N, C-alpha and C positions, 0 to 999 in steps of 0.2 A: 420467551417470557418477550420480547418483543416482534412485532411482525410489522414492516413496513411493503403495503398492498396497492401497486400500479399508482406510483404518484405521480401525477403532471402539475408541472409549474411553466406559467409563459412569464419572461421576463423581458421589458421592455418591446412586448409584441413578437417577440424568441421565443422557443421551446428553450427550455432551459431544461426542465425532468422531462419522460417521456417513457413514462412506464416504467417505475424503478419497483421496484418487489425485494425485498432481503427478509432475512430475520436473525435474528441474536439469543439466546439459548442463554438457559442460565449458568452463571461465571462463566462467560466466553467473553473473550476480548477480537470483534471484529473490525478490521480496517478498511477502513473506505479509501482505494486510492484509486489516482487520477490528476489529471494535469489541469493546471487552475483554468476556472471558468468550467470544469464540468458538471459545478452544481454542487460540491460536497458538503460546503457550507450551507446552502440554500437549505439542504436535506438535513441539516439536524438542526438548523433553526425550525422546519415543520414538524420534526419528531420531537421540539424542546415543547412548540406552542408557541414559539415565536412570531412564525408566518404560516397562513393556511394556505394548502394547494387547494391547487384550481381543478384537481378528481384525484381519487383513491381514499385510503385508511390509513390510520395509526393505530393498531389493536398492541394495549398491553396484557398480557394474561388473561386474552379472549374480549377486552373490554375494549370499544372503540373510544379511542379520546380525544374525537371532535367536541365535545361539550364541555370537557374537561380543561378550564387555566392551570395557566403554567405554574401556577404556586402548589397546584391538588398534584401537580403528576410528579413531582416528587423526583424529577431527574438533575442531574448536577451537570451542568457546562461551565468547562474552561476554554477561556480565549488564548489566539496564541499572543496576545498583547498584556494578557491577565488580568489588566482590568482592576488594580487594585488601587485601594482608594491613600494616596500620598499623603495625607492631615493624620492618618491611624496610623496607631500602632502594629504589628503583625496580629497581635492575639486579636486588638478588634477588629482588623479585615476578617481573622475567621470567623470572629460571633458574630458578625452581621447575620449572614440569611439566619441563625439562631435564635438574634434579638428580633427578626420580622416574625420568626413563629411564634414567637409570644411566651417562648420558653423560659421556665425558672432560673434566675440568676446564676445557682450551684449548679444547675445541671450544666448551662451554655458555660460554666467553668471548666466543668470536667470534660465535656466534649472539645473544646477548643485543645486543652493539654492533650487528649487523647489525639488526635487529629495533627498535630505539631508532631508528635513521638511518633508517630505513623513516618511521617517523613523529615525526621530527624532535626525539628530546629525550635524545640522545647526550649534551647535557654536564648532562643530568640525571639521570645513571647512580647517584649518591652519594648524593642527597635520599631523606629519609623521604619517602612518598606522605604523609601528613599536611601537609607541606609545598607542597602543590601545590593548583590551583585545578581545580574541575572538569573544566574542559576537558582538561587538562595530566593527569588522573587517565586520565581519559576516552581519552587515547593510550598510558597505562602498560597499560591494560587491555586495547587493540588490539595493542601488543605482544608481550604477553605471550601473547595466542591465536595469533600469528604467531611465534613464536618456532620451536613444534616443524614449524615444517613441514606442518602441517596439509593433509588430503585436499580438506575441505571446511569452510568457515567461516561460522560459524551466531551470528547477532546478534538480542537479545532485546533490541528497545527502547531500545537504545544510545546515543541521543540525548536521551532522553525529560526526563533531569533537569539539560536545559543548557538557557539561554536563549536566545532566537530567534536573535539576532543570531550570538552561539557555534555554534547547531546550525545555521545557516544555511554559516557556513563552517566545520565541521567535516564538512558533508555534505559541498563538494562533493572538501574533499582525502578522504574516504573512496570517493570511487564513483573517482577518478584512482587512489588505492592497490589499488583489489579490482580493477579494471582491468588495472593494470599489472601487477600478480602472478601472473594469470593464477587464481586460485585460483576456483573455485567455490562461490559462498554463496548463503546464504538468510539475508534481513534482514525482519524482525518489527516492524510499527508500526500503530499505527492511525489514522496521519496520512498525507489522500493526498497532500500535497504533497510528503512527504518520500517517500513512494515514488514517485512522478512521477519524482524528483530521480532516486532510485540505482537504480531496476531496469530490469533487460531485459526483463523479464517478470511482470506480475503475477497472485497465486493469491488472489482473493478468497474470503476465507470468512464465512458466513453460518448461525447454526443450528446447526454441524456439520457444513456441507457446503459444497464448491466451488462459491461461486455464477455465477464467471467467472475465467477463464483466457486472457493473452493481453498483448502488449506495449500500454504504459500509452497509444499513439499509439491502439490498437485497442479497448482498455476505455472510455477517455474518446471515444471518438467513436460506439462502439454499446454504453453499458451492456447488460446482458442483461437485465434487471430493475427495478421499481422499487425493489426496493430497493439496488439496486447506485446508480441514479442518486442517489437522498439520500445514499447515504453519500457520492456523490465531490462532493456539492455542491450537486448542480442542484434546482433550488426549482419550475420550471414543467412539475408535472405534474396531467395533466388526464386523469379519468375517461371512459369514454363508451362506444357499441358499436357494431361495423361496421355500417354500411347497402349500400357497395357494396365491391364485390373493383376492377375496372377503368373508371376511377379510384381507388385504394381511400379510401373516405370514410367518417368515425366522424362518430356524432353523440355532441354534449358537451351539459352544461347553460348552456356556451356562444356553442351554434349547429353549425352543419357544419364541419369540418375536412377539406382534404385533405392527404393525406401522400406525400411526395415519394418515401420508401422502402419498400421492402415489409418489411409484418410477418410472418415466418415461420409466428406464429399467425394471423396475421389471416385465416383459409381457409375462412370462409363469413361471410352475413350472418347481425346478431344474437349474434356471437362478444364478450364483456366484453375488453376493451383500456386500455391506460395508455398517454396521447401525452405522448411528452418536447417540449418545445418549450426547443429552445437559444437562450442567451441575447443571443445576437448578430444585429446583421442587423437590427431592426425598423426598418418603414420607418412615418412617421405617415399616417393616412388622411383623405383631405378628405371620403371619402365612407362609408357603411357600405357593407362588401364581401359577397358572398352567403357565402364561406367566409373561415377562417382569418384571422377579425377581433376582434380585443380592444378594451372599452371599461373603462379605469376609473378612478379619481380617486388622484394621487402622493401616498403616503403618507411615501415619505423620501428623500433623495439626498444619496449619502456620495461622495468625493471619492475615486479612486483609485491617484493619482498619473499615468498614462495615459488613465484613463477613468473614467466615473462610474458608480454602479451607483444605477437607480431603482426605487425598491418602487412595485409598484401593486396598487393591493384591487380586485377587478373579482366584483361578484356574489357575494361575501363569502370570494373565493379569494385567496390574493396569490400576485402575481410576480416576478422578478426580470427585470431585463435591463441590460447594458451599453452605453451611449451616448457620444459621443465630446461632446456638448453637453448639458447637463443641463436637465431639466422643472424647474420649479417645484412645490415642497409644495402642495397642494391641488388645483392645473390639472387637470382631465378632459383625458385623453389618448385617441385613437382610433389604432390600429393595426393594419396589414397584417402577416398574419408568413407569409415564405415558406413554401410543402408542402415545399420541401426543408430549412428547419430544423425540421420535425414530424416527430419517431422514433415509431414504432409498439412498443410495449414489449407481452410478453403480460403 
């Protein structure tokens, strides 16, 4: 339904967006994931029509929206600070956009009640928003965005101001609501766990460009680059260069490593690459192996509820692994790594 084509935007004479393109299908929730300053919020404002791109197009169902004013696009936008009117009641806040559309009073009343019902806030209709908790205000802001029945819903860090427990609860509710409503949505966040929980598809932004586009499973299973891997929380990155192609063998400061997964960029010997060592499925080694061998000192052990995170220092490099049984801090460990747990990144 939505297509964003080659969007460029400069801010304070510096490129903020450099050729961003992606699409949103009917009923799909796409998450824009990236660090602060990566241009996520600016991109939302361009889609909404609040800002103009220096170059590129935003299309809805094939129609270029460049000449379409904000209020005719029928896109709902929910901000992190909710932007509620403190002097108005919950119902009046939800009704605001409907009144701006000039709808009849009875239709406004019906739509307000329906929107509040979607977020379980019917009983709060007469309350002032200043009397509500942060989570309740978030629900009101969402109801206000839903009431006009938007073609597209855009949410800019909507849970950023909430504590972790409430954020997890509302995230589950929001995912169910979006899927039930069938409204296509763009969800902006810098939190990868939040993105994985709500997105049908991830669009990762870095330096004003799309670094990776895919389902949460695809993105996590195969990060497109070393930056993407680090941003997703992977620590075990090892630089090296290709010494043979069949099988793919990489020489690193920690010896030779066999890579079980093909690397599209490793097309010649001598090419520099980065290895990503997945943190699961390690096997203690009785003797030093010829390849895929790691030896180091345990720096820390952290209990995570279902497993333990073990931090290991090997020749000045830090690695993290998740194991069922903890090692001891200060212990020397020797590990064999399955080649299938090693990915090759360009």
